Backbone as a chain_set.jsonl record, in Angstrom:
{"seq": "MKQHRSHVLTTCFLLAGVTALSLTSGCVETTEPPPEENLGEVSQGLTVGCYDSPGTSGNVGVDDLYYSGPIDTRSNVTFYRAPRDGTCSGSFYTPGLALVSASNAVIATTKCLALGIPVAIDASLVWDGLAGYWLCDPGPAD", "coords": {"N": [[6.827, 26.927, -8.286], [6.903, 26.523, -5.148], [4.814, 24.868, -4.734], [5.377, 22.392, -6.399], [8.03, 21.871, -5.301], [7.009, 20.964, -2.92], [5.247, 18.878, -3.377], [7.284, 17.206, -4.284], [8.807, 16.815, -2.161], [6.642, 15.471, -0.677], [6.278, 12.906, -1.624], [8.431, 12.019, -1.877], [8.743, 11.221, 1.125], [6.836, 9.8, 1.388], [7.874, 7.377, -0.537], [9.636, 6.895, 1.227], [8.795, 6.238, 3.748], [6.566, 3.754, 2.646], [8.83, 2.247, 2.266], [10.01, 1.492, 4.447], [8.055, 0.203, 5.851], [8.943, -2.721, 5.716], [10.558, -2.76, 7.847], [9.234, -2.365, 9.991], [7.649, -3.11, 12.946], [5.796, -4.349, 13.69], [5.28, -5.843, 10.759], [4.276, -9.392, 9.169], [6.133, -12.159, 8.787], [5.014, -14.672, 5.985], [4.391, -17.751, 4.773], [2.335, -18.442, 3.13], [0.874, -17.231, 0.017], [-1.401, -14.792, -0.584], [-4.193, -15.422, -1.39], [-5.531, -16.872, -4.451], [-7.801, -17.511, -5.969], [-9.302, -15.448, -6.531], [-8.74, -13.526, -8.402], [-8.451, -10.933, -10.652], [-10.991, -10.322, -9.777], [-13.19, -8.075, -9.159], [-13.514, -6.444, -5.672], [-15.953, -4.348, -4.417], [-15.106, -2.478, -6.166], [-12.804, -2.38, -7.194], [-10.076, -3.736, -8.449], [-9.169, -7.036, -7.406], [-5.697, -7.875, -7.452], [-2.727, -7.415, -8.212], [-0.433, -4.548, -7.592], [1.412, -2.149, -9.216], [4.551, 0.023, -8.499], [5.826, 1.896, -11.181], [7.841, 3.452, -11.555], [9.472, 2.911, -9.713], [9.854, 0.356, -10.227], [11.744, -2.72, -10.098], [14.606, -4.308, -7.887], [14.828, -2.708, -6.398], [13.623, 0.044, -4.649], [10.143, 0.606, -3.998], [7.454, -1.953, -2.834], [5.493, -4.487, -4.166], [2.298, -3.795, -4.648], [0.062, -6.193, -3.154], [-3.608, -6.2, -4.009], [-6.011, -7.912, -1.64], [-8.167, -7.693, -0.548], [-11.625, -7.372, 1.532], [-12.502, -3.826, 0.606], [-11.469, -1.382, 2.958], [-11.03, -2.677, 4.582], [-9.081, -3.875, 7.549], [-5.481, -6.098, 6.843], [-5.84, -6.504, 3.915], [-4.135, -6.272, 2.252], [-1.158, -7.098, 0.502], [2.607, -7.024, 0.737], [4.872, -7.435, -1.573], [7.858, -8.404, -2.02], [11.487, -8.113, -3.593], [10.943, -9.388, -6.918], [9.783, -6.879, -7.666], [7.829, -5.608, -9.523], [5.34, -5.839, -10.347], [4.512, -7.75, -10.455], [3.318, -9.531, -8.206], [5.415, -11.499, -7.448], [8.114, -13.872, -5.631], [9.264, -12.74, -2.256], [7.494, -12.105, 0.313], [5.528, -10.339, 2.657], [3.027, -9.595, 5.493], [2.019, -6.927, 6.562], [-0.725, -5.832, 8.557], [-1.769, -3.935, 7.195], [-4.223, -1.404, 5.88], [-6.04, -1.111, 2.853], [-8.168, 1.704, 2.093], [-11.058, 2.899, 0.602], [-11.556, 6.743, 0.15], [-12.44, 9.682, -0.988], [-11.026, 11.992, -0.029], [-8.547, 13.203, 1.557], [-9.288, 13.416, 4.383], [-11.375, 11.671, 4.977], [-10.164, 9.865, 4.497], [-8.799, 9.674, 6.56], [-10.045, 9.547, 8.501], [-11.12, 6.721, 8.353], [-9.118, 5.07, 8.589], [-8.052, 5.864, 10.812], [-10.609, 4.377, 12.793], [-10.331, 2.272, 11.867], [-7.674, 1.824, 13.686], [-5.575, 2.533, 12.464], [-3.161, 5.146, 12.787], [-2.208, 6.753, 10.313], [-3.062, 7.875, 6.949], [-1.818, 7.322, 3.92], [-1.457, 8.684, 0.395], [-2.436, 5.815, -1.651], [-2.225, 6.354, -4.728], [-0.478, 8.193, -5.527], [1.732, 6.102, -5.287], [1.402, 3.869, -6.527], [0.513, 2.811, -9.73], [-2.786, 3.06, -10.792], [-4.362, 3.235, -8.446], [-6.56, 5.675, -7.772], [-7.91, 7.079, -5.809], [-7.875, 5.62, -3.417], [-6.499, 4.716, -0.559], [-3.37, 4.015, 1.809], [-3.608, 2.85, 5.016], [-1.35, 3.623, 6.898], [0.546, 2.539, 10.341], [2.572, 4.15, 10.979], [6.362, 5.194, 11.778], [8.132, 3.134, 13.394], [9.087, 3.153, 16.515]], "CA": [[7.167, 26.184, -7.681], [6.222, 25.877, -4.346], [4.195, 23.369, -4.881], [6.168, 21.279, -6.829], [8.957, 21.307, -4.485], [6.21, 20.05, -2.097], [4.731, 17.469, -4.019], [8.559, 16.117, -4.302], [9.203, 16.25, -0.691], [5.639, 14.758, 0.065], [6.819, 11.651, -2.564], [10.179, 11.31, -1.273], [8.197, 10.994, 2.474], [6.075, 8.574, 1.434], [8.086, 6.038, -0.646], [10.599, 6.549, 2.799], [7.817, 5.706, 4.525], [6.377, 2.789, 2.625], [9.68, 1.615, 1.689], [10.373, 1.733, 5.729], [6.965, -0.772, 6.443], [9.63, -3.222, 5.623], [11.704, -2.194, 8.739], [8.45, -1.891, 11.581], [7.538, -4.34, 14.169], [4.315, -4.962, 12.955], [5.2, -6.546, 10.134], [4.378, -10.622, 9.918], [6.292, -12.817, 7.546], [4.067, -15.772, 6.008], [4.713, -18.919, 3.983], [1.327, -18.428, 2.329], [0.841, -16.016, -0.155], [-2.9, -14.336, -0.346], [-5.499, -16.291, -2.238], [-5.398, -16.286, -5.865], [-9.106, -17.731, -6.487], [-10.237, -14.103, -6.316], [-7.246, -12.294, -8.852], [-9.046, -10.925, -11.281], [-12.689, -10.128, -9.862], [-13.676, -6.314, -8.919], [-13.712, -6.151, -4.526], [-16.118, -2.908, -3.981], [-14.928, -1.258, -6.987], [-10.965, -2.204, -6.936], [-9.514, -5.499, -8.89], [-8.526, -7.734, -7.129], [-4.467, -8.485, -7.796], [-1.06, -6.596, -7.845], [-0.368, -3.25, -8.093], [3.058, -1.528, -8.959], [5.095, 1.386, -8.547], [6.616, 1.486, -12.069], [9.029, 4.961, -11.417], [10.639, 2.19, -9.126], [10.389, -1.439, -10.346], [13.496, -3.428, -9.874], [15.009, -5.098, -6.655], [15.478, -1.336, -5.165], [12.213, 1.126, -4.637], [8.998, 0.708, -3.659], [7.668, -3.008, -2.94], [4.818, -4.642, -5.031], [0.961, -4.339, -3.492], [-1.38, -6.98, -3.791], [-4.759, -6.309, -3.088], [-7.292, -8.838, -1.964], [-10.044, -7.59, -0.722], [-12.756, -5.89, 1.252], [-11.573, -2.898, 0.73], [-11.922, -0.359, 4.109], [-10.395, -3.659, 6.245], [-7.249, -4.406, 7.798], [-5.214, -6.758, 6.489], [-6.234, -6.588, 2.791], [-2.986, -5.923, 1.383], [0.171, -7.775, 1.063], [2.976, -6.833, -0.099], [5.969, -8.447, -2.28], [9.911, -7.565, -2.026], [11.859, -8.38, -5.373], [11.606, -8.611, -7.897], [9.066, -5.413, -7.716], [8.085, -5.618, -10.972], [4.215, -5.721, -10.57], [4.142, -9.296, -10.779], [3.867, -9.982, -6.772], [5.83, -13.15, -6.73], [8.975, -13.304, -4.782], [9.023, -13.086, -0.832], [6.536, -10.773, 1.204], [4.714, -9.708, 4.061], [1.757, -8.843, 5.171], [2.176, -5.919, 7.629], [-1.537, -5.445, 9.24], [-1.944, -2.381, 7.234], [-5.121, -1.366, 5.077], [-6.394, -0.169, 2.103], [-9.783, 2.08, 2.427], [-11.39, 4.084, -0.402], [-11.661, 7.542, 0.101], [-12.411, 11.178, -2.121], [-9.976, 13.285, -0.067], [-7.623, 13.057, 2.931], [-10.298, 13.708, 5.716], [-12.033, 11.169, 5.275], [-9.415, 8.365, 5.008], [-7.686, 9.462, 8.029], [-10.719, 9.253, 9.543], [-11.366, 5.182, 7.863], [-7.776, 4.491, 9.142], [-8.365, 5.967, 12.547], [-11.556, 3.605, 12.27], [-9.433, 0.696, 11.696], [-7.226, 1.755, 14.543], [-4.279, 3.202, 12.442], [-2.809, 6.695, 12.694], [-1.613, 8.118, 9.038], [-3.533, 7.802, 5.403], [-1.245, 7.83, 2.485], [-2.597, 8.42, -0.729], [-1.899, 5.079, -2.508], [-2.152, 6.713, -5.766], [0.971, 8.716, -5.635], [3.053, 5.151, -5.084], [1.334, 2.608, -6.941], [-0.601, 2.747, -10.42], [-4.697, 1.946, -10.809], [-5.022, 3.393, -6.823], [-6.851, 6.397, -7.905], [-9.095, 7.379, -4.955], [-7.49, 4.445, -2.528], [-4.94, 5.298, 0.696], [-3.032, 2.891, 2.337], [-3.149, 3.294, 6.357], [-0.248, 2.965, 8.267], [1.095, 3.414, 11.468], [3.806, 5.474, 10.827], [7.461, 4.771, 11.659], [7.991, 2.646, 14.673], [9.498, 4.05, 17.536]], "C": [[7.417, 25.548, -6.306], [5.438, 24.553, -3.662], [4.331, 22.448, -5.056], [7.226, 20.879, -6.116], [8.166, 20.586, -2.969], [5.676, 18.92, -2.084], [6.319, 16.423, -3.844], [8.804, 16.108, -3.024], [8.275, 15.265, -0.323], [5.994, 13.173, -0.617], [7.636, 11.077, -1.976], [10.038, 10.908, 0.326], [7.728, 9.901, 2.607], [6.749, 7.202, 0.432], [9.09, 5.548, 0.39], [10.094, 5.53, 3.663], [7.213, 4.078, 3.88], [7.198, 1.406, 2.29], [10.281, 1.074, 3.361], [9.645, 0.716, 6.361], [7.895, -2.038, 6.853], [10.14, -3.958, 7.077], [10.271, -2.395, 10.612], [8.395, -3.653, 12.094], [6.426, -5.322, 13.706], [4.225, -6.182, 11.992], [5.346, -8.484, 10.258], [4.789, -11.564, 8.456], [5.605, -13.87, 7.701], [4.817, -16.696, 4.769], [3.524, -18.372, 3.223], [0.855, -17.193, 1.746], [-0.914, -15.926, -0.474], [-3.607, -15.404, -1.507], [-6.077, -15.789, -3.34], [-6.664, -16.54, -6.721], [-9.676, -16.348, -6.799], [-9.537, -13.3, -7.928], [-8.36, -12.402, -10.167], [-10.669, -10.343, -10.544], [-12.799, -8.422, -9.127], [-14.137, -6.814, -7.023], [-14.448, -4.791, -4.379], [-14.723, -2.444, -5.017], [-12.953, -1.187, -7.237], [-10.762, -3.452, -7.417], [-8.934, -5.827, -7.831], [-7.043, -8.262, -7.369], [-3.31, -7.383, -7.177], [-0.994, -5.745, -8.348], [1.306, -2.976, -8.01], [3.48, -0.09, -9.112], [5.751, 1.392, -9.429], [7.88, 2.228, -12.268], [10.115, 3.913, -10.31], [10.602, 0.783, -8.97], [11.926, -1.4, -10.448], [13.203, -4.018, -8.306], [15.427, -3.87, -6.321], [14.07, -0.235, -5.594], [11.423, 0.403, -3.866], [7.93, -1.044, -4.009], [6.073, -2.911, -3.948], [3.206, -4.488, -3.762], [0.019, -5.118, -3.962], [-2.571, -6.261, -3.184], [-5.802, -7.503, -3.154], [-8.746, -8.715, -1.392], [-10.261, -7.782, 1.023], [-12.057, -5.009, 1.309], [-12.238, -2.106, 2.619], [-11.424, -1.904, 5.307], [-9.01, -3.459, 6.279], [-6.882, -5.692, 7.025], [-5.036, -7.397, 4.755], [-5.044, -6.115, 2.106], [-1.697, -7.089, 1.772], [1.183, -7.535, -0.068], [4.701, -7.451, -0.374], [7.355, -7.229, -2.45], [10.016, -7.817, -3.451], [11.536, -9.687, -5.769], [10.628, -6.777, -8.694], [9.048, -4.87, -8.968], [6.819, -5.73, -11.597], [3.665, -7.185, -11.046], [3.57, -9.933, -9.25], [4.038, -11.229, -6.948], [7.191, -11.874, -5.924], [8.707, -13.506, -3.422], [8.231, -11.895, -0.576], [5.884, -11.202, 2.003], [3.367, -9.293, 3.875], [1.5, -8.135, 6.733], [0.914, -5.471, 8.655], [-2.062, -4.226, 8.76], [-3.76, -2.492, 6.55], [-5.479, -0.495, 3.944], [-7.958, 0.51, 1.922], [-9.793, 3.0, 0.904], [-12.18, 5.302, 0.006], [-11.471, 9.061, -0.635], [-11.259, 12.224, -1.45], [-9.255, 12.725, 1.252], [-8.012, 12.957, 4.444], [-10.795, 12.375, 5.627], [-10.973, 9.46, 4.957], [-8.729, 8.195, 6.229], [-8.936, 9.083, 9.123], [-11.56, 7.634, 9.505], [-10.231, 5.036, 8.468], [-7.991, 4.67, 10.541], [-9.625, 4.683, 12.971], [-10.792, 2.09, 13.05], [-7.836, 0.427, 13.138], [-5.357, 1.994, 13.651], [-3.953, 4.548, 12.223], [-3.018, 7.425, 11.182], [-2.266, 6.817, 7.617], [-2.476, 8.465, 4.562], [-2.083, 7.428, 1.528], [-1.784, 7.638, -1.603], [-1.728, 5.45, -4.247], [-0.895, 8.017, -6.579], [1.868, 7.466, -5.497], [2.366, 4.426, -5.969], [0.409, 2.955, -7.851], [-1.933, 2.485, -9.945], [-4.631, 2.128, -9.289], [-5.735, 4.726, -6.628], [-7.78, 6.722, -6.629], [-9.222, 6.195, -3.745], [-6.42, 5.08, -2.102], [-4.685, 4.303, 1.595], [-3.12, 3.427, 4.32], [-2.434, 2.005, 6.994], [-0.136, 3.553, 9.359], [2.029, 3.954, 11.607], [4.796, 4.683, 10.939], [7.206, 3.887, 12.968], [8.824, 3.256, 15.307], [11.094, 3.1, 17.873]], "O": [[7.94, 24.445, -6.144], [5.465, 23.771, -2.711], [3.843, 21.507, -4.43], [7.529, 19.686, -6.14], [8.735, 19.85, -2.162], [5.579, 18.106, -1.166], [6.399, 15.273, -3.414], [9.126, 14.966, -2.696], [8.68, 14.258, 0.258], [5.897, 12.253, 0.194], [7.678, 9.91, -1.586], [10.992, 10.352, 0.871], [7.933, 9.088, 3.509], [6.237, 6.092, 0.581], [9.424, 4.376, 0.561], [10.563, 4.495, 4.135], [7.412, 3.143, 4.656], [6.833, 0.243, 2.121], [11.08, 0.14, 3.314], [10.178, 0.169, 7.327], [7.818, -2.482, 7.999], [10.15, -5.151, 7.379], [10.521, -2.495, 11.813], [8.847, -4.75, 11.769], [6.299, -6.525, 13.477], [3.515, -7.177, 12.137], [6.131, -9.017, 11.043], [4.117, -11.683, 7.432], [5.344, -14.33, 8.813], [5.68, -16.261, 4.007], [3.976, -17.565, 2.411], [0.486, -16.235, 2.425], [-1.585, -16.953, -0.576], [-3.0, -16.001, -2.395], [-6.802, -14.801, -3.46], [-6.799, -16.06, -7.846], [-10.715, -16.36, -7.459], [-10.224, -12.384, -8.38], [-8.928, -13.407, -10.595], [-11.41, -9.893, -11.418], [-11.805, -8.089, -8.482], [-15.112, -7.563, -6.967], [-13.649, -3.873, -4.191], [-13.599, -2.15, -4.611], [-12.178, -0.243, -7.382], [-11.293, -4.367, -6.787], [-8.191, -5.038, -7.246], [-7.147, -9.476, -7.547], [-3.163, -6.807, -6.099], [-1.355, -5.684, -9.523], [2.142, -3.358, -7.191], [2.866, 0.782, -9.729], [6.807, 0.862, -9.082], [8.815, 1.822, -12.958], [11.314, 4.149, -10.163], [11.061, 0.104, -8.051], [12.825, -0.6, -10.706], [12.135, -4.156, -7.709], [16.571, -3.861, -5.868], [13.727, 0.101, -6.727], [11.895, -0.411, -3.072], [7.682, -1.346, -5.176], [5.564, -1.871, -4.364], [3.076, -4.877, -2.602], [-0.721, -4.896, -4.921], [-2.552, -5.793, -2.045], [-6.316, -7.984, -4.164], [-9.841, -9.243, -1.583], [-9.361, -8.215, 1.742], [-10.996, -5.074, 1.93], [-13.281, -2.413, 3.195], [-11.532, -1.967, 6.531], [-8.144, -3.077, 5.492], [-7.798, -6.372, 6.563], [-4.372, -8.373, 4.406], [-5.31, -5.371, 1.162], [-1.407, -7.671, 2.817], [0.992, -7.684, -1.275], [5.494, -7.802, 0.5], [7.629, -6.071, -2.764], [9.125, -7.79, -4.3], [11.747, -10.762, -5.208], [10.802, -6.024, -9.652], [9.799, -4.037, -9.476], [6.694, -5.753, -12.821], [2.722, -7.539, -11.754], [3.401, -11.147, -9.353], [3.172, -12.076, -6.729], [7.379, -10.675, -5.722], [7.923, -14.423, -3.182], [8.334, -10.843, -1.207], [5.614, -12.396, 2.133], [2.727, -8.88, 2.908], [0.974, -8.641, 7.724], [1.272, -4.778, 9.607], [-2.69, -3.462, 9.493], [-4.436, -3.505, 6.727], [-5.275, 0.717, 3.998], [-8.878, -0.246, 1.61], [-8.864, 3.561, 0.323], [-13.378, 5.135, 0.233], [-10.333, 9.504, -0.795], [-10.688, 13.087, -2.117], [-9.661, 11.701, 1.803], [-7.338, 12.57, 5.398], [-10.439, 11.81, 6.661], [-11.25, 8.295, 5.245], [-8.26, 7.207, 6.794], [-8.832, 8.522, 10.214], [-12.406, 7.324, 10.345], [-10.658, 4.603, 9.538], [-8.097, 3.742, 11.342], [-9.074, 3.916, 13.76], [-10.761, 1.383, 14.057], [-7.232, -0.608, 13.421], [-4.275, 1.686, 14.151], [-4.595, 5.114, 11.338], [-3.762, 8.375, 10.937], [-2.066, 5.62, 7.41], [-2.241, 9.669, 4.455], [-2.939, 6.545, 1.464], [-0.817, 8.079, -2.223], [-1.044, 4.685, -4.927], [-0.677, 8.437, -7.716], [3.045, 7.81, -5.61], [3.332, 4.134, -6.675], [-0.626, 3.422, -7.375], [-2.21, 1.841, -8.933], [-4.866, 1.074, -8.698], [-5.692, 5.152, -5.474], [-8.848, 6.215, -6.974], [-10.288, 5.87, -3.221], [-5.608, 5.755, -2.734], [-5.605, 3.717, 2.165], [-2.565, 4.472, 4.657], [-2.523, 0.82, 7.315], [-0.498, 4.705, 9.598], [2.297, 4.295, 12.759], [4.683, 3.552, 10.467], [6.116, 3.955, 13.536], [9.474, 4.07, 14.651], [11.875, 3.494, 18.739]]}, "num_chains": 1, "name": "protein.A"}
């Protein structure tokens, strides 16, 4: 029971942190969506395209994540706000975060720190199809 409660709390904190991304000062609104010429291609093991958080789809919840690659580099993801339905449409922002591949939190954190981003979030706890990938997040803004 204690482990389940810990997982629930961790998931709640992750969802709150990811939702707070849009409030951080590092977010950059842009008028140009990511290039779609590579849509569906595989970039170092991960398919370029849109990833949804189905448990929170709709105009509330976690933003859709668009992975543009390459893996383990800064600014390789774009977040889409409404409708948050796995289509990566509507308004979007590129906060300068990174999606990295790692088998565990220690490796993920090491990769994130090398990119100058201190926190690694297990992306598979938030978005479908991202097992083995971590979102490097600067954490909450002061």
